[in-house]
C-alpha positions in Angstrom: -10.3 -11.8 36.2 -10.5 -9.1 33.6 -11.6 -9.8 30.0 -11.1 -7.3 27.2 -12.9 -7.8 23.9 -11.0 -6.1 21.1 -12.7 -5.2 17.8 -10.6 -3.9 14.9 -12.7 -1.5 12.8 -12.4 0.2 9.5 -15.5 2.2 8.4 -17.9 0.1 10.4 -20.5 2.7 11.5 -23.3 0.6 10.0 -22.3 -2.7 11.6 -20.6 -1.8 14.9 -23.7 -1.2 17.0 -25.2 -4.6 16.2 -21.8 -6.2 17.0 -21.6 -4.4 20.3 -25.2 -5.3 21.2 -24.4 -9.0 20.7 -21.5 -9.0 23.2 -22.2 -10.6 26.6 -22.6 -8.3 29.7 -21.4 -11.0 32.1 -19.5 -14.3 32.0 -19.1 -16.8 34.9 -15.5 -16.5 36.3 -15.0 -13.1 34.7 -15.2 -10.1 37.1 -14.7 -7.3 34.5 -15.6 -7.1 30.9 -14.3 -4.1 28.8 -14.3 -3.4 25.1 -11.5 -2.0 23.0 -12.3 -0.6 19.5 -9.2 -0.3 17.3 -10.1 2.4 14.7 -8.0 1.6 11.7 -8.1 5.1 10.1 -11.9 5.1 9.6 -13.3 8.0 7.6 -16.9 7.5 8.8 -18.7 7.7 12.2 -17.1 4.5 13.6 -15.5 6.2 16.6 -18.7 8.2 17.3 -20.8 5.0 17.2 -18.4 3.3 19.6 -18.6 6.1 22.1 -22.4 6.3 21.9 -22.6 2.6 22.7 -20.4 2.8 25.8 -17.1 1.4 24.5 -14.6 2.0 27.3 -11.4 2.2 25.2 -10.8 3.5 21.6 -7.4 3.2 19.9 -7.3 5.3 16.7 -4.8 5.2 13.8 -4.4 8.4 11.7 -4.6 6.3 8.5 -5.5 2.8 7.5 -2.8 0.3 8.4 -4.5 -3.0 7.8 -6.1 -5.8 9.9 -2.8 -7.3 11.0 -1.5 -4.0 12.3 -4.8 -3.2 14.0 -4.9 -6.6 15.7 -1.3 -6.4 17.0 -1.8 -2.8 18.3 -5.0 -4.0 20.0 -3.2 -6.8 21.8 -0.5 -4.4 23.1 -3.2 -2.0 24.3 -5.2 -4.8 26.0 -2.0 -5.9 27.9 -1.4 -2.3 28.9 -5.0 -2.1 30.2 -4.4 -5.2 32.4 -6.4 -7.8 30.5 -6.1 -11.4 31.9 -7.9 -12.7 28.8 -8.2 -11.1 25.4 -10.9 -12.0 22.9 -10.6 -10.8 19.3 -13.8 -10.5 17.2 -14.8 -8.8 13.9 -16.8 -5.6 13.7 -19.1 -7.0 11.0 -20.9 -9.2 13.5 -19.8 -12.3 11.7 -19.1 -14.1 14.9 -21.9 -14.7 17.4 -21.0 -12.8 20.6 -23.0 -15.2 22.7 -20.2 -17.8 22.1 -17.6 -15.7 23.9 -18.2 -17.6 27.2 -17.4 -20.8 25.3 -14.2 -19.3 24.0 -12.9 -18.2 27.4 -13.9 -21.2 29.4 -10.9 -23.5 28.5 -8.6 -20.6 29.5 -10.4 -20.1 32.8 -10.1 -23.8 33.4 -6.4 -23.8 32.6 -7.0 -26.2 29.7 -5.6 -24.0 27.0 -3.6 -20.9 26.3 -5.4 -19.9 23.0 -8.9 -20.9 21.9 -10.0 -20.5 18.3 -13.6 -20.4 17.3 -14.4 -23.0 14.7 -17.1 -21.6 12.4 -17.8 -25.1 11.0 -17.6 -23.6 7.5 -19.1 -26.7 5.9 -22.4 -25.8 7.5 -22.4 -22.1 6.5 -25.0 -21.6 3.8 -23.6 -18.3 2.6 -20.3 -20.0 1.7 -20.0 -21.3 -1.8 -18.8 -24.9 -2.4 -15.5 -23.6 -3.7 -15.0 -21.4 -0.6 -15.7 -24.4 1.7 -13.2 -26.5 -0.2 -10.5 -23.8 0.0 -11.2 -23.3 3.7 -10.8 -27.1 4.3 -7.7 -27.5 2.2 -6.1 -24.3 3.6 -6.8 -25.3 7.2 -5.3 -28.7 6.6 -2.1 -27.2 5.2 -1.8 -24.7 8.1 -2.5 -27.6 10.6 0.3 -29.6 9.0 2.8 -26.7 9.0 2.0 -25.3 12.4 1.5 -28.6 14.3 -1.6 -27.1 15.8 -4.8 -29.2 15.7 -7.3 -26.6 14.5 -10.2 -26.9 12.1 -10.7 -23.2 11.0 -7.2 -21.7 10.4 -8.5 -18.2 9.3 -11.0 -17.7 12.0 -10.4 -14.4 13.7 -12.7 -15.3 16.7 -10.0 -16.1 19.2 -9.3 -15.9 22.9 -5.8 -15.5 24.4 -4.5 -15.8 27.9 -2.3 -12.9 29.1 0.8 -15.1 29.0 0.2 -16.2 25.3 -0.7 -12.6 24.3 2.6 -11.3 25.6 4.3 -13.7 23.1 2.5 -12.5 20.0 4.6 -10.8 17.4 2.9 -10.1 14.0 5.0 -9.3 10.9 2.4 -9.8 8.2 0.5 -6.8 6.8 -2.3 -8.8 5.3 -3.9 -10.9 8.0 -2.6 -12.2 11.4 -4.5 -15.5 11.5 -2.1 -17.9 9.8 1.1 -16.3 10.9 -0.2 -16.3 14.5 -0.9 -20.0 14.3 2.5 -20.9 13.0 4.2 -18.8 15.7 2.0 -20.3 18.4 2.8 -23.8 17.2 6.5 -23.0 17.2 6.2 -21.7 20.8 4.4 -24.9 21.9 1.4 -23.2 23.3 -1.8 -25.2 24.0 -4.2 -24.2 21.2 -7.6 -25.8 20.9 -10.7 -25.2 18.8 -14.3 -24.9 20.0 -17.4 -24.9 17.7 -19.0 -21.5 17.4 -22.0 -20.0 15.7 -22.0 -17.3 13.1 -24.5 -14.6 12.2 -25.8 -13.6 8.8 -23.1 -11.3 7.3 -24.0 -7.6 7.3 -21.6 -6.9 4.5 -19.1 -8.6 2.1 -15.6 -9.2 3.3 -13.2 -6.2 2.6 -10.1 -8.1 3.6 -9.3 -9.2 0.1 -10.3 -8.4 -3.5 -11.6 -11.9 -4.4 -10.7 -15.5 -4.1 -7.5 -15.4 -6.1 -6.2 -12.4 -4.2 -7.0 -14.1 -0.9 -5.3 -17.3 -1.9 -2.2 -15.5 -3.2 -1.9 -13.4 0.0 -2.4 -16.4 2.3 0.1 -18.5 0.4 2.6 -15.7 0.6 2.0 -15.4 4.4 2.3 -19.1 4.9 5.6 -19.3 3.1 7.0 -16.3 4.8 5.9 -17.3 8.3 7.0 -20.9 7.9 10.4 -19.7 6.6 10.6 -17.4 9.6 10.0 -20.0 12.2 11.4 -23.1 10.4 14.2 -21.5 8.4 16.6 -24.4 8.1 13.9 -26.9 7.2 12.5 -24.6 4.6 15.8 -24.0 2.8 16.7 -27.7 3.1 13.5 -28.6 1.3 14.2 -26.0 -1.4 17.7 -27.3 -1.7 16.5 -30.8 -2.3 14.3 -29.6 -5.1 17.4 -28.6 -7.0 19.8 -31.3 -5.7 17.7 -34.4 -6.7 17.3 -33.5 -10.4 21.0 -32.4 -10.4 22.2 -35.7 -9.1 19.9 -37.6 -11.6 21.3 -35.7 -14.5 24.9 -36.3 -13.2 24.2 -40.0 -12.9 22.8 -40.0 -16.4 26.0 -38.4 -17.7 28.1 -41.0 -15.8 26.1 -43.8 -17.4 27.0 -42.6 -20.9 30.6 -41.8 -19.9 31.3 -45.2 -18.4 29.1 -47.6 -20.5 28.8 -45.7 -23.8 31.8 -43.3 -23.9 31.4 -42.5 -27.6 28.1 -40.8 -26.8 29.2 -39.0 -23.7 30.4 -35.9 -25.6 26.8 -35.4 -26.7 25.6 -35.0 -23.1 28.0 -32.3 -21.9 25.1 -29.9 -21.6 23.4 -32.3 -19.1 26.6 -32.3 -17.0 26.8 -28.5 -17.0 23.1 -28.2 -16.1 23.5 -30.9 -13.3 26.5 -28.9 -11.9 24.4 -25.7 -11.9 21.5 -27.4 -10.0 23.9 -28.9 -7.4 25.6 -25.5 -6.9 22.2 -23.9 -6.4 21.2 -26.5 -3.9 24.4 -26.0 -2.0 23.8 -22.3 -1.9 20.3 -22.9 -0.6 21.6 -25.2 2.2 24.1 -22.4 3.2 21.3 -19.8 3.1 19.3 -22.2 5.4 22.1 -22.2 7.9 22.4 -18.4 7.8 18.6 -18.0 8.1 18.5 -20.4 11.0 21.1 -18.3 12.8 19.1 -15.2 12.1 16.0 -17.0 13.4 17.9 -17.8 16.6 18.7 -14.1 16.9 15.0 -13.3 16.4 14.1 -15.7 19.2 16.4 -13.8 21.5 14.8 -10.5 20.6 11.3 -12.0 21.1 12.4 -13.2 24.5 13.7 -9.8 25.4 10.5 -8.2 24.2 8.5 -10.7 26.3 10.4 -9.9 29.5 10.0 -6.2 28.7 6.2 -6.6 28.3 6.1 -8.7 31.5 7.9 -6.0 33.5 6.3 -2.9 32.0 2.7 -4.2 31.6 2.2 -5.7 35.0 -1.5 -4.9 36.0 
């Protein structure tokens, strides 16, 4: 059983050594442990530090492509290297490496396909009350949309079985965490959370430019991902947002037209507006059907990609 721990990095020369030192050297049930560093276009000594500390595999980008792209490329490389289990962790040593055995145990016991480390954010002293609240609300929303029972939706501390890793397809350029959950829920994989510890942060997060930017980016990712995997439902909901007020305005005009006809001519604007809303809702319903057909086509492409990976990446 081969485990590869992948670490996306961007200018992490000051943190990487401590992160690597925190990783376990052996795990019961695992025969090989290897490390893959994905160098996301670093301009410092990240690659040199990785080599000096015995990292077996380094995948380098010529320029910075973002966390989501680094994560996806790392998964592909791990599969190519014959990993049976893949663990993703951050280079800033946020996640405690000693918890990796806890992450992989449910996969070794065939109890789960994906295991997500729950940081128990309510207990993290360095998180502000507003950040804790946002994490709680955001995770509840993702849990609802993905039908995956997880407590920490944006945790990047995750373990994947080889089979589940071959199904991963990331489209987002911001962060993979939420999109990945929505996809895994749609694919009906067994996803569980396990509590994990965290270390004192070595640096501030560089993924976003503040709370508002983080919220806007995650909301955009959630909407895009949900629409991708639940196209018909998404456009149906949007259609009803226009259909209901359109029907209410139409009924209001009928009320005046039938019961108070002398006042009906004064409400022609309402009738026109109602017709516009109903037409928009009808267009959205049609778009939902088209998007659902496109989604079916995407599923076929993903299935072909899965069989390609299964054939070409056999260990």
